[in-house]
N, CA, C and O atoms as a printed pandas DataFrame, in Angstrom:
     atom_number atom_name residue_name chain_id  residue_number  x_coord  y_coord  z_coord
0              1         N          MET        A               1   33.766    1.434    3.599
1              2        CA          MET        A               1   33.146    1.358    2.293
2              3         C          MET        A               1   32.601   -0.051    2.046
3              4         O          MET        A               1   33.250   -1.045    2.369
4              5         N          THR        A               2   31.437   -0.117    1.488
5              6        CA          THR        A               2   30.756   -1.379    1.209
6              7         C          THR        A               2   31.266   -1.898   -0.131
7              8         O          THR        A               2   31.362   -1.142   -1.098
8              9         N          THR        A               3   31.591   -3.187   -0.190
9             10        CA          THR        A               3   32.030   -3.787   -1.442
10            11         C          THR        A               3   30.935   -4.693   -1.976
11            12         O          THR        A               3   30.017   -5.093   -1.260
12            13         N          PHE        A               4   31.066   -5.002   -3.267
13            14        CA          PHE        A               4   30.085   -5.835   -3.919
14            15         C          PHE        A               4   29.971   -7.212   -3.283
15            16         O          PHE        A               4   28.909   -7.832   -3.322
16            17         N          SER        A               5   31.062   -7.690   -2.697
17            18        CA          SER        A               5   31.002   -9.011   -2.045
18            19         C          SER        A               5   30.123   -9.038   -0.823
19            20         O          SER        A               5   29.796  -10.104   -0.302
20            21         N          GLU        A               6   29.726   -7.823   -0.349
21            22        CA          GLU        A               6   28.850   -7.745    0.823
22            23         C          GLU        A               6   27.373   -7.761    0.412
23            24         O          GLU        A               6   26.498   -7.497    1.237
24            25         N          PHE        A               7   27.098   -8.065   -0.843
25            26        CA          PHE        A               7   25.760   -8.139   -1.370
26            27         C          PHE        A               7   25.504   -9.489   -2.054
27            28         O          PHE        A               7   26.449  -10.134   -2.508
28            29         N          LEU        A               8   24.283   -9.909   -2.131
29            30        CA          LEU        A               8   23.885  -11.105   -2.891
30            31         C          LEU        A               8   22.904  -10.644   -3.970
31            32         O          LEU        A               8   22.061   -9.776   -3.745
32            33         N          THR        A               9   23.042  -11.243   -5.124
33            34        CA          THR        A               9   22.019  -11.020   -6.148
34            35         C          THR        A               9   20.793  -11.902   -5.796
35            36         O          THR        A               9   20.870  -12.769   -4.925
36            37         N          ASP        A              10   19.699  -11.664   -6.475
37            38        CA          ASP        A              10   18.533  -12.542   -6.166
38            39         C          ASP        A              10   18.834  -13.964   -6.557
39            40         O          ASP        A              10   18.359  -14.883   -5.889
40            41         N          ALA        A              11   19.598  -14.195   -7.601
41            42        CA          ALA        A              11   19.979  -15.563   -8.001
42            43         C          ALA        A              11   20.840  -16.234   -6.937
43            44         O          ALA        A              11   20.682  -17.428   -6.681
44            45         N          GLN        A              12   21.745  -15.486   -6.318
45            46        CA          GLN        A              12   22.592  -16.043   -5.294
46            47         C          GLN        A              12   21.769  -16.333   -4.021
47            48         O          GLN        A              12   21.967  -17.362   -3.375
48            49         N          LEU        A              13   20.881  -15.456   -3.678
49            50        CA          LEU        A              13   20.031  -15.696   -2.495
50            51         C          LEU        A              13   19.071  -16.844   -2.728
51            52         O          LEU        A              13   18.824  -17.629   -1.812
52            53         N          ALA        A              14   18.529  -16.965   -3.910
53            54        CA          ALA        A              14   17.634  -18.062   -4.231
54            55         C          ALA        A              14   18.409  -19.382   -4.121
55            56         O          ALA        A              14   17.870  -20.363   -3.608
56            57         N          ALA        A              15   19.616  -19.424   -4.574
57            58        CA          ALA        A              15   20.444  -20.638   -4.445
58            59         C          ALA        A              15   20.768  -20.920   -2.978
59            60         O          ALA        A              15   20.737  -22.075   -2.552
60            61         N          ARG        A              16   21.073  -19.896   -2.215
61            62        CA          ARG        A              16   21.432  -20.056   -0.778
62            63         C          ARG        A              16   20.233  -20.685   -0.042
63            64         O          ARG        A              16   20.405  -21.605    0.756
64            65         N          TRP        A              17   19.025  -20.182   -0.318
65            66        CA          TRP        A              17   17.859  -20.669    0.383
66            67         C          TRP        A              17   17.113  -21.812   -0.330
67            68         O          TRP        A              17   16.137  -22.353    0.190
68            69         N          GLN        A              18   17.590  -22.157   -1.513
69            70        CA          GLN        A              18   16.993  -23.211   -2.296
70            71         C          GLN        A              18   15.508  -22.899   -2.581
71            72         O          GLN        A              18   14.632  -23.747   -2.411
72            73         N          VAL        A              19   15.266  -21.680   -3.010
73            74        CA          VAL        A              19   13.962  -21.257   -3.452
74            75         C          VAL        A              19   14.058  -20.711   -4.875
75            76         O          VAL        A              19   15.142  -20.342   -5.327
76            77         N          HIS        A              20   12.982  -20.661   -5.550
77            78        CA          HIS        A              20   12.957  -20.085   -6.900
78            79         C          HIS        A              20   13.116  -18.563   -6.834
79            80         O          HIS        A              20   12.641  -17.911   -5.904
80            81         N          ARG        A              21   13.793  -18.019   -7.839
81            82        CA          ARG        A              21   13.932  -16.581   -7.909
82            83         C          ARG        A              21   12.560  -15.893   -7.909
83            84         O          ARG        A              21   12.435  -14.779   -7.400
84            85         N          GLN        A              22   11.558  -16.522   -8.454
85            86        CA          GLN        A              22   10.224  -15.948   -8.524
86            87         C          GLN        A              22    9.656  -15.761   -7.106
87            88         O          GLN        A              22    8.870  -14.846   -6.865
88            89         N          THR        A              23   10.055  -16.621   -6.187
89            90        CA          THR        A              23    9.630  -16.455   -4.829
90            91         C          THR        A              23   10.155  -15.167   -4.229
91            92         O          THR        A              23    9.419  -14.459   -3.542
92            93         N          LEU        A              24   11.400  -14.857   -4.474
93            94        CA          LEU        A              24   11.969  -13.572   -4.004
94            95         C          LEU        A              24   11.242  -12.393   -4.647
95            96         O          LEU        A              24   10.943  -11.402   -3.980
96            97         N          ILE        A              25   10.963  -12.502   -5.929
97            98        CA          ILE        A              25   10.222  -11.448   -6.606
98            99         C          ILE        A              25    8.862  -11.220   -5.957
99           100         O          ILE        A              25    8.460  -10.083   -5.714
100          101         N          ARG        A              26    8.169  -12.304   -5.684
101          102        CA          ARG        A              26    6.860  -12.226   -5.037
102          103         C          ARG        A              26    6.983  -11.596   -3.666
103          104         O          ARG        A              26    6.160  -10.755   -3.304
104          105         N          TRP        A              27    7.989  -11.979   -2.891
105          106        CA          TRP        A              27    8.170  -11.415   -1.565
106          107         C          TRP        A              27    8.438   -9.911   -1.668
107          108         O          TRP        A              27    7.939   -9.144   -0.845
108          109         N          ARG        A              28    9.199   -9.485   -2.640
109          110        CA          ARG        A              28    9.455   -8.037   -2.800
110          111         C          ARG        A              28    8.148   -7.305   -3.074
111          112         O          ARG        A              28    7.898   -6.239   -2.511
112          113         N          ARG        A              29    7.295   -7.891   -3.960
113          114        CA          ARG        A              29    6.005   -7.265   -4.279
114          115         C          ARG        A              29    5.128   -7.195   -3.025
115          116         O          ARG        A              29    4.367   -6.243   -2.852
116          117         N          GLN        A              30    5.233   -8.192   -2.160
117          118        CA          GLN        A              30    4.387   -8.269   -0.952
118          119         C          GLN        A              30    5.038   -7.563    0.232
119          120         O          GLN        A              30    4.498   -7.599    1.338
120          121         N          SER        A              31    6.181   -6.924    0.024
121          122        CA          SER        A              31    6.924   -6.251    1.108
122          123         C          SER        A              31    7.237   -7.197    2.235
123          124         O          SER        A              31    7.041   -6.875    3.407
124          125         N          THR        A              32    7.722   -8.361    1.880
125          126        CA          THR        A              32    8.141   -9.322    2.921
126          127         C          THR        A              32    9.528   -9.811    2.545
127          128         O          THR        A              32   10.053   -9.435    1.497
128          129         N          GLY        A              33   10.134  -10.653    3.392
129          130        CA          GLY        A              33   11.469  -11.095    3.101
130          131         C          GLY        A              33   12.509  -10.119    3.557
131          132         O          GLY        A              33   12.162   -9.108    4.167
132          133         N          PRO        A              34   13.784  -10.373    3.289
133          134        CA          PRO        A              34   14.848   -9.514    3.752
134          135         C          PRO        A              34   14.874   -8.160    3.015
135          136         O          PRO        A              34   14.372   -8.041    1.898
136          137         N          ALA        A              35   15.463   -7.159    3.656
137          138        CA          ALA        A              35   15.621   -5.863    3.007
138          139         C          ALA        A              35   16.549   -5.983    1.819
139          140         O          ALA        A              35   17.449   -6.823    1.790
140          141         N          TYR        A              36   16.312   -5.121    0.833
141          142        CA          TYR        A              36   17.127   -5.139   -0.358
142          143         C          TYR        A              36   17.347   -3.701   -0.854
143          144         O          TYR        A              36   16.646   -2.781   -0.431
144          145         N          VAL        A              37   18.277   -3.523   -1.710
145          146        CA          VAL        A              37   18.505   -2.229   -2.359
146          147         C          VAL        A              37   18.364   -2.394   -3.848
147          148         O          VAL        A              37   18.631   -3.461   -4.402
148          149         N          ARG        A              38   17.945   -1.332   -4.485
149          150        CA          ARG        A              38   17.841   -1.337   -5.951
150          151         C          ARG        A              38   18.797   -0.283   -6.453
151          152         O          ARG        A              38   18.631    0.903   -6.169
152          153         N          ILE        A              39   19.802   -0.713   -7.203
153          154        CA          ILE        A              39   20.810    0.199   -7.758
154          155         C          ILE        A              39   20.823    0.052   -9.265
155          156         O          ILE        A              39   21.102   -1.019   -9.804
156          157         N          GLU        A              40   20.521    1.129   -9.919
157          158        CA          GLU        A              40   20.440    1.139  -11.403
158          159         C          GLU        A              40   19.661   -0.049  -11.951
159          160         O          GLU        A              40   20.075   -0.679  -12.925
160          161         N          GLY        A              41   18.528   -0.350  -11.317
161          162        CA          GLY        A              41   17.664   -1.401  -11.778
162          163         C          GLY        A              41   18.012   -2.794  -11.282
163          164         O          GLY        A              41   17.252   -3.735  -11.509
164          165         N          ARG        A              42   19.132   -2.942  -10.618
165          166        CA          ARG        A              42   19.566   -4.235  -10.093
166          167         C          ARG        A              42   19.107   -4.367   -8.630
167          168         O          ARG        A              42   19.201   -3.429   -7.839
168          169         N          VAL        A              43   18.615   -5.548   -8.314
169          170        CA          VAL        A              43   18.185   -5.796   -6.924
170          171         C          VAL        A              43   19.352   -6.520   -6.239
171          172         O          VAL        A              43   19.842   -7.544   -6.715
172          173         N          LEU        A              44   19.776   -5.952   -5.112
173          174        CA          LEU        A              44   20.869   -6.551   -4.349
174          175         C          LEU        A              44   20.427   -6.673   -2.891
175          176         O          LEU        A              44   19.775   -5.776   -2.356
176          177         N          TYR        A              45   20.787   -7.787   -2.255
177          178        CA          TYR        A              45   20.494   -8.009   -0.871
178          179         C          TYR        A              45   21.752   -7.865   -0.051
179          180         O          TYR        A              45   22.681   -8.656   -0.213
180          181         N          PRO        A              46   21.813   -6.862    0.840
181          182        CA          PRO        A              46   22.986   -6.737    1.720
182          183         C          PRO        A              46   23.158   -8.063    2.534
183          184         O          PRO        A              46   22.198   -8.549    3.133
184          185         N          LEU        A              47   24.331   -8.608    2.544
185          186        CA          LEU        A              47   24.590   -9.847    3.274
186          187         C          LEU        A              47   24.243   -9.735    4.729
187          188         O          LEU        A              47   23.731  -10.691    5.311
188          189         N          ALA        A              48   24.505   -8.589    5.345
189          190        CA          ALA        A              48   24.171   -8.387    6.760
190          191         C          ALA        A              48   22.664   -8.464    6.967
191          192         O          ALA        A              48   22.221   -8.996    7.986
192          193         N          GLU        A              49   21.868   -7.957    6.045
193          194        CA          GLU        A              49   20.399   -8.023    6.185
194          195         C          GLU        A              49   19.914   -9.446    5.959
195          196         O          GLU        A              49   18.987   -9.878    6.643
196          197         N          VAL        A              50   20.482  -10.172    5.057
197          198        CA          VAL        A              50   20.119  -11.570    4.838
198          199         C          VAL        A              50   20.414  -12.391    6.116
199          200         O          VAL        A              50   19.579  -13.184    6.549
200          201         N          GLU        A              51   21.585  -12.198    6.704
201          202        CA          GLU        A              51   21.970  -12.937    7.883
202          203         C          GLU        A              51   21.064  -12.556    9.069
203          204         O          GLU        A              51   20.708  -13.413    9.879
204          205         N          HIS        A              52   20.684  -11.240    9.168
205          206        CA          HIS        A              52   19.768  -10.794   10.236
206          207         C          HIS        A              52   18.381  -11.466   10.028
207          208         O          HIS        A              52   17.765  -11.938   10.983
208          209         N          TYR        A              53   17.920  -11.494    8.788
209          210        CA          TYR        A              53   16.621  -12.143    8.468
210          211         C          TYR        A              53   16.647  -13.629    8.834
211          212         O          TYR        A              53   15.693  -14.149    9.412
212          213         N          GLU        A              54   17.744  -14.306    8.492
213          214        CA          GLU        A              54   17.874  -15.702    8.811
214          215         C          GLU        A              54   17.817  -15.915   10.308
215          216         O          GLU        A              54   17.108  -16.802   10.785
216          217         N          LYS        A              55   18.571  -15.095   11.069
217          218        CA          LYS        A              55   18.598  -15.245   12.483
218          219         C          LYS        A              55   17.229  -14.964   13.121
219          220         O          LYS        A              55   16.790  -15.682   14.019
220          221         N          ALA        A              56   16.586  -13.934   12.651
221          222        CA          ALA        A              56   15.264  -13.561   13.168
222          223         C          ALA        A              56   14.198  -14.640   12.906
223          224         O          ALA        A              56   13.195  -14.724   13.615
224          225         N          ASN        A              57   14.439  -15.464   11.870
225          226        CA          ASN        A              57   13.458  -16.462   11.489
226          227         C          ASN        A              57   13.921  -17.868   11.772
227          228         O          ASN        A              57   13.351  -18.829   11.255
228          229         N          THR        A              58   14.963  -18.002   12.600
229          230        CA          THR        A              58   15.425  -19.307   13.015
230          231         C          THR        A              58   14.574  -19.829   14.162
231          232         O          THR        A              58   14.377  -19.152   15.171
232          233         N          ILE        A              59   14.090  -21.014   13.991
233          234        CA          ILE        A              59   13.287  -21.634   15.048
234          235         C          ILE        A              59   14.110  -22.642   15.771
235          236         O          ILE        A              59   14.663  -23.553   15.155
236          237         N          THR        A              60   14.208  -22.502   17.081
237          238        CA          THR        A              60   14.967  -23.435   17.904
238          239         C          THR        A              60   14.009  -24.179   18.786
239          240         O          THR        A              60   12.979  -23.639   19.191
240          241         N          HIS        A              61   14.321  -25.364   19.076
241          242        CA          HIS        A              61   13.524  -26.195   19.979
242          243         C          HIS        A              61   14.323  -26.441   21.220
243          244         O          HIS        A              61   15.364  -27.098   21.220
244          245         N          GLU        A              62   13.772  -25.862   22.317
245          246        CA          GLU        A              62   14.469  -26.031   23.599
246          247         C          GLU        A              62   14.256  -27.441   24.119
247          248         O          GLU        A              62   13.167  -28.009   24.040
248          249         N          GLN        A              63   15.354  -27.984   24.658
249          250        CA          GLN        A              63   15.312  -29.339   25.207
250          251         C          GLN        A              63   14.769  -29.252   26.645
251          252         O          GLN        A              63   15.099  -28.320   27.378
252          253         N          PRO        A              64   13.946  -30.214   27.036
253          254        CA          PRO        A              64   13.391  -30.187   28.423
254          255         C          PRO        A              64   14.460  -30.441   29.464
255          256         O          PRO        A              64   14.167  -30.452   30.660
């Protein structure tokens, strides 16, 4: 069973990434950014999806 602690609100995600909540709203309108769910009008980001998005967008620099 999924618990509420396994989700982030848009305010929590904005704080985590140090972006404005409006940025997340824009990304949702543009169908970009991490996957989210809408439950009774609330937007929630599954923590697993956020972590997957972060990993997929991590840039590493290989050392020679």
